[in-house]
Phi, psi and omega in degrees: 000134167286130187294130175289176179303142179288133175247119183273136169285134184305320185294342180302319182299312178295320181297323176294315181295332183257020174061033174284324183253136164240089190297340179273346185230333182292160176277105177268146180225154175251121175239158182254137183226144175246302185209140358287162180293145172298149173231156186301336182274355173297149183236329185223161184308320183292352175284346185244160177251107179287151176294163179292135179287156175131162176059033179108351175252127182265136176305134182090346177091194185240139178272115174286154175286144175271106182283321181203138175220095191211151173248144176224123178053038176087002177247130180260142178224132175251122178243126180247150174286152179300153178240129179240130174257125178249115184283132173248025185161185181294135175234127178112193010283157174214153178234329188246140174253121186243131176259127178219168182260106182286340179282325184298145184310314183259014181055052184301143180277150178246304181190177180211163177234141180258120180289347179095335178197158178291144181235136170237126179271135174269163178311128178091347179277159177233157175227121181247127170272109188262093181283147179290112181285351180256304181283337180087172178287318179208157177229143174243121183238000000 
């Protein structure tokens, strides 16, 4: 999937200001959610219902590589490597890709993307979250 527009969880802004996140060093993860949909007022991983693990999807999700975490002229940009789920049986359904901080005490949420419709992967299919390698996952200005 080409990643849809990033939706920020409201609490992310406060969590950055209060040193909950170290985006360049913490273990960030991508997890898959179907229902209920994430809303901007969610704050931690336990506020959401992750899809069932198995068949190529790991409980807690997958950690993307941090390609770049840098500021230039007062603007910060986080760039993550793409994440691919390879099904070894049915995976899903899922609709939302959620980014959260697995290192943070409460597994604080950062943001999510809406795939537009629920997806179920069949055995042998893959799903790639294709992050923008130029603009980054998020920018703080």
